[in-house]
C-alpha positions, 0 to 999 in steps of 0.5 A: 610323419609330420606335415607342414602346415600353411602359414595362411589361415585356413577354414574348417574342413567343412567350410573348405568342402563348401567353398569347393562346391560353391564353385562348381567343381568336384574333387577330381576337377580341383585336384587337376587344377592343383596338380595333386591327387584326388585322395589328397583333396579329400584328406584336406577337406576332411581334416586328416592332412593340412595343406603344405608346400606349393600345393598347399599354398595354391589350395589356401589361395583358391579358398581365400579368393572368395572369403566372405568380406569383412562387415563395415563395422569390423576393423580392417586387417593390417596387410601381412607379408606373403598374404594376398591383398584383399580383392576389389569387387571387379577382382572378386567378380572376375576370379568368381567368373573364371573358376565357375563359368567354364564348368558351368556353361558345360553343366547348363549344356546338360540341362538344355542341349544347346550350346549357345543357350548355355552360354547365353544363360551363364552370362546372364546369370553373371550379368545379374550378379554383377548387378547385385554384387554386394548381396552375391558377394555376402552370400554363403555360396556365390557360386550356387546363386549363379548356378541357380540363376543360370539354371533357370535361364536355361530351362525357361519355357520362353526360349521356344518362342525365339526364332533362333531356338525353334530348330534344334542343334546339331547332336554330339558326334558321339553316338554314345554321347547322343544316346546319353543327351537324348535320354537326359533331355526327355526327362522332366526339367525338374528330374533333369536339374536334380540329376545334373546336380547330384550325379553331375556336379556332385552336390549332396542330397540336402544341397540338391534339394535346397537348390531345386527348392524341394524338400529332401525326400522330394529330391530323392524321389526325383533322382530315384525316378531320373535314374530309372528313366535313364537306365530305361533308355540306356541300360548301362547308365544303371551304374551311378558311377559310370553315369557320373563319368559319362556326364562329365565326359559329355560335357567335357567333350563339347567346345563350350567357351564363355566370354572374358569377364570384363566383357560380361561386366560391360555388357551387363553395365551397358544393359543396366544404362539401357534399361534405366534410360527406357524407364525413364523415358516411359515415365516422362511419357506417361507424365506428359500424357497425364498432363495433356490429358488434365489440360484438355480434358472438360472441366464441367459435366455434359450430359450425353444426348439421348438416341433418337426414338421412333414416335408410336401411336401417330395414325396412318395418313389415308387418301382423300375421298369424296366428301359427303353432303355435311361436309360440303355443307360445312365447306361452303359456310367456311367459305361464306365467312370473312377471311378474318373470322367471325364477327367480333364483339366490340364494347359499346359506350354508355 
């Protein structure tokens, strides 16, 4: 049976799968967005079938939304009728945010167990991405870059010092979801992150190891221990397929919404302006303080005054007693002499 191939160029099958994973989407999530079966997405990614019809055009636009930009030395392609125009940086950022932010907020909630913290971490990650957009846009996996930053923000140990995060949030309403989230949050952060990436997001083991900055054997060891710990607390989660489904259901039941892309970009730009002005003010203050110190500092060396010391060896004063006979005679002799002293010897002329 022949299939109609889409007129727009498509990346290779492996690249299609990588582009989908870079947006933190599973095959089932992408299939629901495109209105096709999960097996159809699998066939497109394996190369067994070519996208056709309206679904194929939607799939092609999905893959081309975040195509790597051409370099400055490469000639720009002429517009082709029916082919979407190249996106501006703001449009590309908004498209990346629209595709990734909703799912990324739900995934981050599985890591930290806090709804507001998950939203804040994702928005902070996208603000950093907008600050470094030329670098992020040329990255092989822009969504992976944002996801790694969001996970780092959510798992930061400094949040426990914030007053608003000292008290736990209300747990999920479903008892099964409470047990699952409780078991998940009792895992060490590295185990929890590996489990969410592999069983929640759907990354393979090498990609999970790369994103967690670990070797593949170390990531496999963390995944094994995490699954064992989850099965020990919730025995039914020993089935990995059930664990994946339960994680997806837990994140989907929570009402987790992200802000609109222009709001995130505006807040990021305001934050940049604030910190730039703060850095300038701090620099001016340092320069002023240094100048004042140089103007008021002494120009010559003044040795310090040595501290006072007690004089040693001085005899202790004794009270006056009666004079002896010799002392009385000496006093009488001194009183009898002239007040000007003894006689002076004067020279006599010859």
